[in-house]
C-alpha positions in Angstrom: 82.3 66.3 119.8 79.0 67.8 120.9 78.3 71.4 121.8 78.2 70.7 125.6 81.8 69.2 125.5 83.1 72.1 123.4 82.1 74.6 126.1 84.4 72.7 128.5 87.5 73.1 126.4 89.5 76.0 127.5 91.6 77.8 124.9 94.9 79.1 126.1 95.2 82.9 125.7 98.9 83.2 124.9 100.6 86.4 123.7 104.0 87.6 123.0 105.0 91.3 123.1 106.9 91.4 119.8 108.6 94.6 120.9 110.2 92.8 123.8 110.8 89.3 122.3 114.4 88.9 121.1 113.9 85.4 119.7 116.5 83.9 122.0 114.6 80.6 122.2 114.9 80.1 126.0 111.1 79.7 126.1 111.2 77.1 123.4 113.8 75.0 125.2 111.9 75.3 128.5 108.4 74.3 127.3 107.6 70.8 128.6 105.1 70.2 125.8 107.4 71.4 123.0 104.7 73.6 121.5 106.7 76.8 121.1 108.9 77.8 118.2 110.8 80.8 116.9 109.4 82.1 113.7 110.8 85.3 112.1 112.9 85.9 115.2 109.8 85.8 117.5 108.2 83.2 119.8 105.0 81.6 118.7 102.8 78.8 120.1 102.0 76.2 117.5 99.6 74.0 119.4 97.6 76.1 121.9 95.3 73.2 122.8 98.3 71.3 124.3 99.5 74.2 126.6 99.5 73.2 130.2 99.5 76.9 131.3 102.4 76.0 133.6 104.1 79.4 133.2 107.5 77.8 132.5 108.0 79.8 129.3 107.1 83.1 131.1 109.6 82.4 133.9 112.4 81.6 131.4 111.8 84.8 129.3 114.3 87.3 130.5 112.5 90.0 128.6 109.1 89.3 130.1 107.6 89.2 126.6 105.3 86.2 127.2 101.9 86.5 128.8 99.4 83.7 129.5 95.9 84.9 130.6 95.3 84.1 134.2 99.0 83.9 135.2 101.0 86.8 136.7 104.4 87.8 135.5 106.1 85.1 137.4 103.9 82.4 135.8 101.7 81.8 138.9 97.9 81.9 139.1 96.6 85.4 139.6 94.2 85.7 142.6 
């Protein structure tokens, strides 16, 4: 892959507030790409490059512990 193509690849900025995450796994079950897992009782993303940034995990998280840059708390695009 050349440098020009690398600039076009967007890396998902996914974060979990570990103080809020209970490790319930609802986000893992909801993810259409199956790229979330629970590790040490906390949600982690194992393949960021596959994330659709659809916000499904955010909407399923009752604790509101998941954030994806560019999406609001309801998992919709911020304007």
